C-alpha positions in Angstrom: 18.2 -23.3 -16.6 17.4 -22.1 -20.1 14.4 -19.9 -20.2 13.2 -19.5 -23.6 10.6 -17.0 -25.2 8.1 -19.8 -25.5 8.4 -20.3 -21.8 7.6 -16.6 -21.2 4.7 -16.8 -23.3 3.2 -19.9 -21.6 3.9 -18.1 -18.3 2.1 -15.0 -19.3 -1.0 -16.8 -20.7 -1.1 -19.1 -17.6 -1.0 -16.2 -15.3 -3.7 -14.5 -17.4 -5.9 -17.5 -17.1 -5.6 -17.2 -13.3 -6.7 -13.7 -13.3 -9.7 -14.5 -15.5 -10.8 -17.6 -13.3 -10.4 -15.6 -10.1 -11.6 -12.1 -11.1 -13.8 -12.7 -14.0 -16.7 -10.6 -12.5 -14.2 -7.7 -12.1 -13.1 -8.1 -15.7 -16.7 -7.7 -16.7 -17.1 -4.5 -14.8 -17.9 -5.4 -11.2 -16.3 -3.4 -8.4 -15.0 -4.4 -5.0 -16.9 -3.5 -1.9 -16.0 -4.1 1.7 -13.1 -3.7 4.1 -10.8 -0.7 3.4 -11.9 -0.3 -0.4 -14.3 2.7 0.3 -13.2 4.1 3.6 -9.6 4.1 2.7 -8.3 3.6 -0.7 -10.9 5.0 -3.1 -10.9 8.5 -1.3 -7.1 8.6 -1.9 -7.3 7.5 -5.6 -10.2 9.9 -6.3 -8.2 12.8 -4.9 -5.0 11.7 -6.8 -7.0 11.3 -10.0 -8.4 14.8 -9.8 -5.0 16.3 -9.0 -3.1 14.4 -11.7 -5.8 15.5 -14.3 -5.2 19.2 -13.1 -1.4 18.8 -13.6 -0.5 18.8 -10.0 1.5 16.6 -7.7 -0.9 15.5 -4.8 1.2 16.3 -1.9 -1.4 17.3 0.4 -4.7 15.6 0.9 -7.1 18.3 2.2 -10.4 16.4 2.3 -9.6 14.0 5.2 -10.1 15.7 8.5 -8.0 18.9 8.5 -5.7 17.5 5.9 -2.6 15.1 5.8 0.4 14.8 3.7 -0.7 12.2 1.1 2.8 11.6 -0.2 4.2 10.9 3.3 1.4 8.6 4.0 2.8 6.4 1.3 -0.2 4.1 0.6 -1.3 6.5 -2.1 1.8 5.6 -4.1 2.1 9.1 -5.6 5.2 8.4 -7.6 4.5 4.7 -8.3 4.7 4.3 -12.0 1.4 2.3 -12.3 -0.3 5.3 -10.4 1.3 7.8 -12.6 0.1 6.0 -15.8 -3.5 4.9 -14.5 -4.9 7.5 -12.2 -5.1 10.3 -14.6 -8.2 8.1 -15.7 -11.4 7.6 -13.7 -10.3 6.6 -10.2 -12.7 3.6 -9.8 -11.7 2.2 -13.3 -8.0 2.8 -12.6 -8.1 1.2 -9.2 -9.6 -2.0 -10.5 -7.4 -2.0 -13.7 -4.3 -1.7 -11.4 -5.6 -4.5 -9.3 -5.9 -7.0 -12.1 -2.6 -5.9 -13.7 -0.7 -6.6 -10.6 -2.4 -10.0 -10.2 -1.1 -10.9 -13.6 2.4 -9.6 -13.0 2.6 -11.3 -9.8 1.9 -14.7 -11.4 4.6 -14.1 -14.1 7.3 -12.9 -11.6 6.5 -15.8 -9.2 7.0 -18.2 -12.2 10.2 -16.6 -13.1 11.7 -16.8 -9.5 10.7 -20.5 -9.3 12.6 -21.1 -12.5 15.7 -19.3 -11.1 15.4 -21.8 -8.3 15.9 -24.6 -10.7 12.2 -25.8 -11.3 11.1 -26.9 -14.6 8.4 -25.0 -16.3 5.3 -27.1 -15.2 6.5 -27.1 -11.5 7.2 -23.4 -11.6 3.8 -22.6 -13.1 2.2 -24.5 -10.2 4.3 -22.8 -7.7 3.3 -19.4 -9.0 -0.4 -20.5 -8.8 0.0 -21.4 -5.1 1.8 -18.3 -4.2 -0.6 -15.8 -5.8 -4.0 -17.5 -5.2 -3.6 -18.7 -1.7 -2.4 -15.6 0.0 -3.6 -12.5 -1.9 -7.3 -12.9 -2.6 -8.1 -13.1 1.0 -6.7 -9.6 1.3 -8.6 -8.1 -1.6 -9.7 -5.2 0.5 -6.1 -4.3 1.2 -4.8 -2.7 -2.0 -1.2 -2.7 -0.7 -1.1 -6.6 -0.5 -1.1 -7.2 -4.2 0.4 -3.9 -5.3 3.4 -4.4 -2.9 3.3 -8.2 -2.9 4.0 -8.4 -6.7 7.5 -7.1 -6.2 8.3 -9.8 -3.6 9.1 -12.6 -6.3 10.5 -10.0 -8.5 13.1 -8.9 -5.9 13.9 -12.6 -5.1 14.4 -13.3 -8.8 16.6 -10.1 -9.2 18.6 -11.0 -6.1 19.2 -14.5 -7.5 20.5 -13.2 -10.8 22.8 -10.8 -9.0 24.2 -13.6 -6.8 24.7 -15.9 -9.7 26.6 -13.4 -11.9 27.1 -10.0 -10.6 27.2 -7.0 -12.9 26.2 -3.4 -12.7 23.1 -4.0 -14.9 22.0 -6.8 -12.6 22.7 -4.7 -9.5 20.5 -1.9 -11.1 17.8 -4.4 -11.6 18.0 -5.5 -8.0 17.8 -1.8 -7.0 14.9 -1.2 -9.2 12.9 -4.0 -7.7 13.4 -2.8 -4.2 12.7 0.7 -5.3 9.4 -0.1 -7.0 8.3 -1.9 -3.9 9.0 1.1 -1.7 7.3 3.5 -4.2 4.3 1.2 -4.2 3.8 2.2 -0.6 3.0 0.4 2.8 6.6 -0.4 3.7 5.7 -3.5 5.8 5.8 -5.9 2.9 8.9 -4.2 1.5 10.5 -4.8 4.8 9.6 -8.5 4.6 10.9 -8.7 1.1 14.2 -7.1 2.1 14.6 -9.6 4.9 14.0 -12.6 2.6 16.4 -11.3 0.0 19.1 -10.9 2.7 18.4 -14.6 3.8 19.1 -15.5 0.1 22.4 -13.7 0.2 23.2 -15.5 3.5 22.4 -18.7 1.8 25.0 -18.0 -0.8 27.6 -17.3 1.9 26.9 -20.5 4.0 26.4 -22.7 1.1 29.2 -25.0 0.1 28.2 -24.8 -3.5 29.2 -21.9 -5.8 32.6 -20.3 -6.3 34.3 -18.0 -3.8 33.6 -15.0 -6.1 29.9 -15.8 -6.0 29.8 -16.0 -2.2 31.8 -12.7 -2.0 29.3 -10.7 -3.8 26.4 -11.5 -1.2 27.3 -8.0 0.1 25.9 -6.5 -2.9 22.4 -7.3 -1.7 22.4 -5.0 1.5 24.1 -2.4 -0.9 21.2 -2.7 -3.4 18.7 -2.2 -0.5 20.5 1.0 0.6 20.7 2.3 -2.9 16.9 1.5 -3.3 16.2 3.8 -0.2 18.3 6.5 -1.9 16.6 6.1 -5.2 13.2 6.5 -3.5 14.2 9.3 -1.1 11.4 11.3 -2.7 9.0 9.0 -1.0 11.0 7.7 2.0 12.0 11.1 3.5 8.5 12.5 3.8 7.3 9.2 5.2 10.0 9.2 7.9 9.1 12.8 8.7 5.4 11.8 9.2 6.4 8.7 11.2 8.1 10.8 13.8 5.1 12.9 14.6 2.4 10.2 13.9 0.5 7.8 16.1 3.4 5.4 15.6 5.8 7.6 17.6 5.4 5.2 20.6 3.0 7.3 22.8 -0.3 6.1 21.4 -1.9 2.7 22.5 -3.9 2.9 19.1 -0.8 1.5 17.5 0.1 -2.0 18.6 2.7 -3.8 16.6 1.0 -7.2 17.6 -2.2 -6.3 15.9 -2.8 -8.7 13.0 -1.0 -11.6 14.5 -2.0 -15.2 13.9 -2.9 -17.1 17.1 -1.0 -20.3 17.4 -4.0 -22.6 17.5 -5.2 -20.8 14.3 -2.3 -22.6 12.6 -4.6 -25.5 12.3 -6.3 -23.7 9.5 -3.7 -25.2 7.1 -5.2 -28.6 7.4 -8.8 -27.8 8.8 -9.5 -24.5 7.0 -11.7 -25.9 4.3 -13.9 -27.9 6.6 -14.0 -25.8 9.8 -12.0 -22.5 10.3 -13.2 -20.8 7.1 -16.8 -21.6 7.3 -19.0 -18.5 7.3 -20.6 -19.5 10.4 -17.4 -19.5 12.4 -16.1 -16.3 11.0 -19.3 -14.5 11.7 -18.7 -15.1 15.3 -15.2 -13.6 15.2 -14.0 -16.6 17.1 -10.5 -16.0 15.8 -10.2 -13.1 18.0 -11.0 -14.9 21.1 -8.3 -17.5 20.6 -5.5 -17.9 23.2 -2.7 -15.7 21.9 0.9 -15.0 22.8 0.5 -11.3 22.5 -2.0 -8.8 23.9 -3.4 -7.5 20.8 -6.5 -8.1 18.5 -6.4 -9.7 15.2 -8.7 -10.7 12.5 -9.3 -13.6 10.0 -7.9 -11.6 7.1 -4.6 -10.7 8.6 -4.2 -14.2 10.2 -5.0 -16.1 7.0 -2.6 -18.7 5.9 -4.1 -21.6 3.8 -1.8 -22.6 0.9 -4.0 -25.5 0.1 -4.2 -29.3 0.8 -2.5 -30.3 -2.4 0.6 -28.2 -2.0 0.9 -29.2 1.7 0.6 -32.8 0.7 3.4 -32.5 -1.8 5.5 -30.8 0.9 4.8 -33.7 3.2 6.3 -36.0 0.6 9.7 -34.6 1.7 9.4 -36.9 4.6 10.3 -39.7 2.1 14.1 -40.4 2.0 13.8 -41.0 -1.9 12.5 -37.6 -2.5 15.0 -35.9 -0.2 17.9 -37.8 -1.9 16.8 -36.5 -5.3 16.7 -32.9 -3.9 20.2 -33.2 -2.2 21.4 -30.5 -4.5 18.4 -28.3 -4.2 17.7 -25.5 -1.6 14.9 -27.4 0.0 16.2 -27.0 3.5 16.5 -23.1 3.1 12.9 -22.8 2.1 11.8 -25.1 4.9 13.7 -22.7 7.3 12.1 -19.6 5.6 8.6 -21.1 5.9 9.2 -22.0 9.6 10.5 -18.6 10.4 7.5 -16.8 8.7 5.0 -18.9 10.6 6.8 -18.5 14.1 7.0 -14.8 13.6 3.3 -14.5 12.5 2.2 -15.8 15.9 3.8 -12.8 17.6 5.9 -14.9 19.9 9.0 -13.1 18.9 7.7 -9.6 19.4 9.2 -9.3 22.9 12.6 -9.6 21.2 11.9 -7.6 18.0 9.1 -5.3 19.1 11.5 -2.4 19.6 14.0 -3.1 16.8 14.0 -0.7 13.7 11.8 -2.0 11.0 10.1 -4.7 13.2 8.8 -2.0 15.5 7.5 0.3 12.7 4.7 -2.1 11.3 1.7 -4.0 12.6 0.6 -7.2 11.3 3.0 -10.1 12.2 0.6 -12.3 10.1 1.9 -10.8 7.0 5.0 -12.6 7.4 3.1 -15.6 6.2 3.7 -14.3 2.6 7.3 -15.7 2.8 6.0 -18.9 4.2 3.5 -19.2 1.3 6.4 -18.7 -1.2 8.2 -21.5 0.7 5.3 -23.8 0.4 5.0 -22.8 -3.3 8.7 -23.7 -4.1 8.9 -26.9 -1.9 5.7 -28.3 -3.7 7.2 -27.4 -7.0 10.5 -29.2 -6.2 8.5 -32.3 -5.5 6.5 -32.0 -8.7 9.8 -31.6 -10.4 10.7 -35.3 -9.5 7.5 -36.6 -11.0 7.8 -34.7 -14.4 11.5 -35.2 -14.8 12.1 -36.6 -18.2 8.4 -37.0 -18.9 6.8 -36.2 -22.1 5.1 -32.8 -22.6 1.7 -34.3 -22.8 2.3 -36.0 -19.4 3.5 -32.8 -17.9 0.5 -30.8 -19.2 -1.9 -33.5 -17.8 -0.2 -33.4 -14.4 -0.2 -29.6 -14.3 -4.0 -29.6 -15.0 -4.8 -32.4 -12.5 -2.9 -30.6 -9.7 -3.7 -26.9 -10.6 -7.4 -27.1 -10.9 -8.3 -28.6 -7.7 -5.5 -26.6 -5.8 -6.9 -23.3 -7.4 -10.6 -24.1 -6.4 -9.6 -25.2 -3.0 -7.8 -22.0 -2.0 -10.3 -19.9 -4.0 -13.2 -21.1 -1.9 -11.3 -20.7 1.4 -10.1 -17.1 0.6 -13.5 -16.1 -0.8 -15.1 -16.8 2.6 -12.3 -15.1 4.6 -12.0 -12.0 2.4 -14.0 -8.9 3.6 -14.1 -7.5 0.0 -16.5 -8.9 -2.6 -17.0 -8.0 -6.2 -20.5 -6.6 -6.9 -22.1 -6.0 -10.3 -23.4 -2.5 -9.4 -20.7 -1.0 -7.2 -21.5 2.1 -5.0 -19.2 4.2 -7.1 -21.9 4.1 -9.9 -24.3 5.8 -7.6 -22.2 8.8 -6.9 -23.5 10.5 -10.1 -27.1 10.3 -8.9 -26.4 10.8 -5.1 -28.6 13.5 -3.8 -26.2 14.1 -1.0 -23.4 14.8 -3.4 -25.7 17.1 -5.4 -26.8 19.0 -2.2 -23.2 19.3 -0.8 -22.1 20.7 -4.3 -24.8 23.3 -4.1 -24.0 24.1 -0.5 -20.3 24.6 -1.5 -21.2 27.6 -3.8 -22.2 29.4 -0.6 -19.1 28.6 1.3 -16.7 25.8 1.9 -18.2 22.6 3.3 -16.8 20.2 6.0 -19.0 17.1 6.7 -19.2 15.2 9.9 -20.2 11.6 8.8 -20.4 8.2 10.6 -18.2 6.5 8.0 -14.5 7.9 8.2 -13.4 9.2 4.9 -16.5 8.2 3.1 -17.6 11.9 2.8 -14.4 12.6 0.9 -16.0 10.9 -2.1 -18.6 13.6 -2.3 -15.9 16.0 -3.1 -15.8 17.7 0.3 -13.7 17.6 3.4 -15.1 15.4 6.2 -14.3 14.2 9.8 -13.5 12.0 11.6 -10.5 10.4 9.8 -9.2 6.9 9.2 -5.5 6.8 8.5 -3.0 4.0 8.8 -0.2 6.5 9.6 -1.3 10.0 10.4 -0.4 13.1 12.3 -0.5 12.3 16.1 -3.0 15.3 16.7 -5.7 13.2 15.1 -5.3 10.6 17.6 -5.4 12.7 20.8 -8.5 12.6 23.2 -9.3 16.1 22.2 -10.0 15.3 18.7 -12.3 12.3 19.5 -15.7 12.8 17.9 -18.8 10.8 19.0 -21.4 9.8 16.5 -25.1 9.9 16.9 -26.8 7.0 18.8 -29.9 5.7 17.3 -33.1 6.3 19.5 -31.1 8.4 22.0 -33.2 10.9 23.8 -30.1 13.0 24.5 -29.7 16.1 22.5 -27.3 15.6 19.4 -24.6 17.0 19.2 -24.2 17.7 22.8 -22.7 21.2 23.8 -19.2 19.8 24.1 -19.5 18.1 20.8 -21.0 21.2 19.1 -17.9 23.2 20.4 -15.6 20.7 18.8 -17.5 20.8 15.5 -17.5 24.6 15.5 -13.7 24.6 16.1 -13.3 22.3 13.1 -15.4 24.4 10.9 -17.9 21.6 10.4 -20.9 22.8 8.4 -23.0 19.7 7.9 -23.7 16.5 9.7 -24.8 13.3 8.0 -26.7 10.5 9.9 -28.1 7.2 9.1 -31.3 7.8 11.1 -33.2 11.0 11.9 -32.3 12.4 15.1 -34.9 12.1 17.8 -33.7 15.1 19.7 -31.4 17.5 17.5 -29.7 20.2 19.2 -31.0 23.7 18.6 -27.9 24.6 16.5 -28.6 22.3 13.7 -31.4 22.0 11.1 -32.5 19.2 8.7 -31.6 19.9 5.1 -33.1 16.8 3.5 -33.9 13.1 4.3 -34.1 10.4 1.6 -32.4 7.1 0.5 -29.1 7.9 -1.3 -27.9 5.9 -4.3 -24.3 5.9 -3.0 -24.4 5.7 0.7 -27.1 3.0 0.8 -24.9 0.8 -1.3 -21.8 1.4 0.6 -23.4 0.8 4.0 -25.8 -1.9 2.7 -28.9 -0.2 4.0 -31.4 -1.1 1.3 -33.7 1.8 0.8 -33.6 3.3 4.3 -33.3 7.1 4.3 -30.1 9.1 5.1 -30.4 12.5 6.8 -28.3 15.6 6.1 -28.4 18.5 8.7 -26.8 21.9 8.5 -25.1 23.7 11.4 -26.7 27.1 11.8 -23.7 28.8 13.5 -20.2 27.5 12.7 -16.8 29.3 12.2 -15.7 29.8 8.6 -12.7 27.8 7.7 -10.8 30.9 6.6 -11.5 33.7 9.0 -10.0 36.7 10.8 -10.1 37.0 14.7 -11.5 39.4 15.8 -14.0 39.2 13.1 -14.9 42.9 13.3 -11.5 43.8 12.1 -12.2 42.6 8.6 -13.0 45.1 6.0 -12.9 42.8 3.0 -11.5 39.2 2.5 -11.3 37.2 -0.7 -9.1 34.2 -1.5 -8.3 31.5 -4.0 -7.5 28.0 -2.7 -6.1 24.6 -3.9 -5.0 21.7 -1.8 -1.3 22.8 -1.6 -1.9 26.5 -1.7 -3.9 29.5 -0.5 -3.7 33.0 -1.6 -5.8 35.6 0.3 -6.3 39.3 0.0 -7.4 40.9 3.2 -8.0 44.4 4.4 -8.0 44.9 8.2 -9.1 48.0 10.2 -7.0 46.8 13.0 -4.4 44.1 13.8 -5.8 40.6 13.8 -5.1 36.9 13.2 -5.9 35.3 9.9 -6.6 31.6 10.6 -7.0 28.9 8.2 -8.8 25.9 9.9 -6.4 23.3 8.5 -3.8 21.0 10.4 -0.5 22.5 11.6 2.1 20.4 9.9 5.8 20.9 9.0 6.4 22.1 5.5 3.7 24.8 5.2 5.1 28.2 4.8 3.4 31.7 4.8 4.3 34.8 2.9 2.7 38.2 3.8 3.2 41.1 1.4 2.5 44.7 2.7 3.0 47.7 0.5 5.6 45.8 -1.6 7.6 44.3 1.2 7.6 40.5 1.6 8.1 38.6 4.9 8.3 34.8 4.8 7.8 32.8 7.9 6.3 29.5 8.9 2.9 29.4 10.6 4.3 27.0 13.2 6.0 30.1 14.8 2.6 31.5 15.8 0.9 30.1 18.9 -2.6 29.0 18.8 -5.2 30.2 21.4 -5.1 27.9 24.5 -8.8 26.9 23.9 -8.1 25.6 20.4 -8.3 21.6 20.2 -5.8 21.6 17.4 -2.9 23.9 16.2 -4.4 25.6 13.2 -2.6 27.7 10.5 -2.6 31.3 11.5 -0.6 34.4 10.9 -0.5 37.8 12.7 -1.4 40.7 10.6 -1.3 44.4 11.0 -4.0 46.9 9.8 -4.2 47.7 6.2 -4.5 45.8 2.9 -2.2 42.7 2.7 -1.7 39.6 0.5 -1.2 36.3 2.3 0.1 33.1 0.6 0.3 29.8 2.3 2.0 27.0 0.4 2.9 23.5 1.2 6.7 23.1 0.2 8.1 20.3 2.5 11.8 20.3 2.8 11.8 16.4 3.0 10.2 16.3 -0.5 12.5 18.9 -1.9 15.5 17.1 -0.5 14.2 13.7 -1.6 13.6 14.5 -5.2 17.3 15.7 -5.4 18.7 12.5 -3.8 16.5 10.4 -6.1 17.4 12.3 -9.2 21.2 12.0 -8.5 20.8 8.2 -8.0 18.7 7.5 -11.1 21.3 9.5 -13.1 24.2 7.6 -11.5 22.7 4.1 -12.1 21.6 4.8 -15.6 24.9 6.2 -16.5 26.7 3.2 -15.1 24.4 0.9 -17.1 24.9 2.7 -20.4 28.9 2.5 -19.7 28.7 -1.2 -19.0 26.4 -2.0 -22.0 28.8 -0.1 -24.3 31.7 -2.0 -22.9 30.0 -5.3 -23.3 29.2 -4.3 -26.8 32.8 -3.6 -27.7 34.0 -7.0 -26.1 31.4 -8.9 -28.0 32.7 -7.7 -31.4 34.2 -10.8 -33.1 37.6 -10.0 -34.8 40.5 -12.3 -35.9 43.7 -11.5 -34.0 46.6 -11.6 -36.5 49.0 -14.6 -36.0 47.0 -16.4 -33.4 43.9 -17.6 -35.2 41.8 -16.8 -32.1 38.9 -14.5 -32.3 38.2 -12.0 -29.7 34.9 -12.7 -27.9 35.4 -16.4 -27.8 36.0 -18.3 -24.7 39.7 -18.3 -23.9 40.4 -15.1 -25.7 41.9 -12.1 -23.8 38.9 -10.0 -24.2 36.4 -12.6 -23.1 34.4 -10.9 -20.2 31.9 -12.9 -18.0 29.3 -10.0 -18.3 29.6 -9.8 -22.1 27.1 -12.7 -22.7 23.6 -13.1 -21.3 22.7 -16.4 -19.6 19.5 -18.0 -18.6 17.9 -17.0 -21.8 17.5 -13.3 -20.6 
């Protein structure tokens, strides 16, 4: 179908209207609070923003626990174009700007894919509304849902273009879509996108329509996926390295592929969500977690949410009418019915016994996320039905029908998702309280006396004060953090037992923890800690929703320095300069000793020791930590005398990845330039002597199927 520039303009404005209606408060300066916003994403974004502003690539995050590879964790999206453009700005502002931008793009891309499925403009606009605003707002606390989900319709559209008329340029567009999805991080949605695009290719093969040439190019889709992995090797290789030594290596019960499934009975939310399942009273009782399930795993209402709205479902039910199906006999409604059914079946977890050990399926939790494909199926099917009613109608009638359907459908799904979502926009977000936080000010002052590591009840929250903190909260992290030896128990209100206990105090000292943050004053503090200050905090009280109740900061009187030598009496002098990816220390020893940096042992860190002009390079992993150490720490054996020690994070996976990515980008770019130049030469109109035929016209010897654009693109 011909897509004109006016259609693009309408789609852009329609999608912008949806963003304004759904997120007006965010546009006016409000900020999201709840779910993973502050415990997970903002600590990453704050660190990335600081590192980008300093002109460094944030490969290693040194504030969460004993550090972890931020690039390998993937959800930071270090090399994602939007992150590179936005996060040199203020992290909170960039986070929400990126959030809104991706909602806007998701609406445009969903519309364009619906048009490629043959829907007219009005039907495609409605389909985009259903897809974007029935699935994503409920997951507002999960940044990856919209950051990655925006590329789902884009990849479907690019796959359709490639299957309809293959060319190197369209192949590159398909690769770019898959690659951007991978760079955005959180590969679960990228995997679902790839599976759906492969189903599109399979539809081309089994369909009776289309030329044999078109069916034969279906193999280009898996090739595009492979090329996308190679193009994003700079992100994929470090993630694969982390995955092999993370809690997802198959030995930890904390990772359960069935987590986040949709209990079968919860499917009734599609018709009873508005009146029953999504009521605040029911969600407050966490009843969804007590429903009979097919898998032994917990879930929650956000992961299990699937409510496309009563109007789209009613339109889909109209497919039961023979007259409607007859009109759609040349449409792919059966395919989308199958995709929707497959997504819902897999969301229940009933297929995990078959897929739970397969590559891809076994790497990600959250079977409920497959309802993203089901939501797209409902959107496309409802759009196909609308097409039958607006066919050959006047523009005014089409606009009236769009308004009559879109407005109630939007507010229906908006009400439901607003109740389910665990993140809400607030006018005065906690981030604004950071500049007036007495805890941040006090920790900054304490940092001038030595490096601070905070033990706080909210994992990762302490990172936002600009200091290292334990315990950690990571979706995929080094397996050492999930071992029983690393488990840290928080303070129990009104407990008469000393806190920290002697065992807990030993762990805190080994981790070089210097301060403890509690929500209440300890009734019986251990002798090894002292109260620094007690008062309400402008930041934490908003994050934790504690009103004006005081927070308490304690200092450990005796802890191990984060950078130290053992035995300590061997040190004559020690000075150092440190960055997240680098430590340079100058040390003078009276006798042999071990220099220890209390950060996590992880592949990719190297240590270089210079003594009297001779340099020796080795990995700290070659040294063996003491048996009583709860975690392997970075350490190196040194002899007596003055020496320079340089630790640096240079992962081979990253170095190899950027080389592969660079080669793929050059090859694809060069191929596109060659094809554009060839197409340009073949489109030149010249008269061939003696024939009366002009080259470039249909039927001429130089007419090329890729020399003319189609679909108005």
